[in-house]
N, C-alpha and C positions, 0 to 999 in steps of 0.2 A: 164289279169289285173295284174298289179304289186302290190305287197303287201310289208309289212315291212320286209319280209324274203328275199327280194332282196339282194343278198349276197355281193359279193366282197370277201366273206369268208364263205364257206360251214360249217366251224366249228361252226358258230353261231347256227346251228341246234342242236348242242349238248351242247350249253352253258347254261347260267342261264336263268330262266324263263322270259318270255316277261313282259314288264312293264304294269302297269294298273291292274284293278281288275281281279282276276283269275276266270275262269269258274270252277264249281265243277268238281271233278274227275269223269270220266265216270264209271258207274257200269254196267257190262255186264251180259246178260243172254242169254241162247241159246233157240231158238224156233225151234223145230224139227217137221217134218211132213213126213210120208211115206204113199204112197197110190198107187193104180193101177187104172187108168181110163180105162174103157172098152167101146168101141163104135164099134158095129158090129164085124168085124174080127180083130180089133186093140186093143192090150193091151199096155198101156203106163205107165211104172213105173216112179213115180216121188218121188224124195227124196230131201228135203230141210233141211239144217242146218244153220239157220240164226242167227248170233251173233248180238243181239239187244242192244241198250243203254237203260237200264231199267229206268234211271233217266233223260232221254232226256228232259222231260218237265221242269226240274229245271233250264235250261239255254237255251237262244236263240241259242248259238253256238252249243250246243249238239243237240238241236232239228234240226238245219240245217244239221248237219252231219248225224243224223239218217235218215232224209228224203232222203238225197243223197244216202246213202247206200241202202235204200229200193229200190230206183229206179234202181240203178246199179245191185243189186243182182237179182231182179225179172224181170228186163228188162221192167219196167213200166214207160215210160216217162211221166213227169208232174204229177205223182201220189202223193197225199198228205195225204193218209190215214195211218193207223197204219200198223205194220208188219203183224199182224194177218189178217187184211183186204187185205193186199197185197198178202198173200198166197191164199186167196179165189179168188182174181182177176187173179192171175197167173194160177190157175187151170182152171178157166173159159176160159182163153185164149187158153190153151192147148186143151180143149174140142172143142172149135170153130175151131181150126186148124185141128184137126182130122176130124171133119165133113166136112170141106172145102176140105181137101185132098181126102176124100172118094168120094165126089160129083164130083171132077175134075178127078177122076181116069179114064184114057182112056180105061180101059178094060171093062167099063160098070158096071152095077149093080153088087154088091158084095154079094155073098151068105153068110149067117151066118154060113154055114157049111164049109166055106173056112178056111184053116189053119190060125191061129192067127198070125198077124204081131206083133212082140215084139219090142217096142221102149222104150227108156228110157231117163231120164233127171235127173241129180244129181248136186246139188250146195251146197257148204259149205263155210263158211267164218270164219275168225278169226280177232280179233282186238288187237292191241298192242299200249301201250302208250310209246312213245320215247320222254322223256323230255316234250317239249311244243307241241308235235305233237301226233295225233292219226293216226296210220297206219292200214288200213283196206284191207285185202287180200281176194279175192274171187276165189275159184277154182271150175270149172264146167266141166262136161263131159256129153256125151249123144250120142244116136244113133237114127236117124230118117230116116234110109234107106241109100242106097248107099254102096260104097265099104268098108267104115270104119266109125267108130265113130269120134267125135271131142271132144277136151278138151282144156281148156284155164285157165290161171292164170291172174287175173287183180288186180292191186294194186292201192290204193288211199291214199293220204297223206293229212291230214287236220290240220289246226291250231286250237288247243283247245280253244284259246282265241277268235278267230274271227269266227270260224265255216266254213271258206272257204277252198277250195281244192287248194293245191300247184301244180304249173306246173314247168316244167324245166326252163322256162323263169323267174320264181320267184326266182330260186336258182342259176342260172348260167348266166354269160355274154356270148355273142356270141363267144368271144375268148375262154372262158373256155369250151364251148360245142365242139369247134373244137379240143381242147386237149383231151376231153373225147372220141370223135370219134376215134382218133388214139389209145387211151388206150384200148378201147373195141376191136378194130381190133387186136391189139397185143395180147390181152388175148386169142382171138379166134385162132390166129396163133399158139400160144404156145400150146393150148389145142389140136389142130388138127395136130400138127407137120408139119406146113407149114410156108412159109415166105412171102406169097403174097396173094392178092385177088384171083388170078388165082388158087392158091392151095385150097382156100376155095371153089371156084366154082366147082372144081373137086370133092369135097366131098358133094355137094348138096346145098351149101349156095348160096344166092343171094346177092353178095357183094354190089350192088348198093343200097340195102335197109338197110345195117348195119349202125348203129349209135346210139346215145343216143335216147331212146324212152320215151314217156310220160308214159309208163307203168313201173313205177319204185317204189321201196319201200325204204324209209329211214330206216336204221337199227342202232343198237347200235354201230356198227363198221364202217359204211360207207353208201353205197347205192348199191342196187341191181336192175339191169335192166332185165325185163322179155320179152321174145320173144316167142310167141305162134306159133304152126305149121303154115307154110306158111308166117309168118311175115318176116323172113330173110332167109328162106330155105325151102326145100321140106318137105313133111309130114314125110318122113322116118327119118329125123333128130330129130323129136320129139320137145318138148319144150326146149328152150335154155335160161339159165340165166347167167348173167355176174355180179360178185361181184367186186366192187371197194372199197377197204378199205380206211380208213381215212389217213393212212400213204401214200398210193399211191396218193391220192388227194393232200396232202401237198407237196409231192416231185415234183408234177407237177405245183405247184404254185396255186392250188385251195384249199382254206382253210386257207390262211394266211391273 
């Protein structure tokens, strides 16, 4: 869906406030929860650090942002309750998953004397106001079996006036996205000391998947693209982020 932020000039993101009545400034509060769920031989450590909008009820836009953040943070699709209710729902989901996993365990009935399986799930979030935008970043990690744990960073950018989430198509034209693709690749070439996609592939990247991603955060100085393990490369590469500053955008004709 196209919004008023459709650019022609990314610099508009850092310009004067949008026209029309202003939504009240968001007031943030941290909701924290630490617990260990035990079911038979499984111990599951859960840690949440959810940054909530305390005054979300004062504005339809803030309420829409709060509801979206709750769904993203706790992985609860179409959930419409409060953050506290979401914590309870998320814990119930973990309990059900543990029970389902134990029932489907091919090794048969599990003795309560068996060694405890230690799993974990941790999520934290932070919110930043960038002029007329609210940028919300979620970082999560966990281990639920297998060779290694997983972790991820997810960013969401909202209009404070409208309460909707911005996409790449709201900010850039197709031609600008093509320019960004080249800029991101060149940043990775420089970082890795190579000059081609073949050089990146030799270091574990998947060049065919490199490009502007919807997982981005607008910053005071430009825009940051986040790539989680396996997004554009093997697990050993870890998470990758690429910062594009405003000067670089301007030099490439994005932001004029």
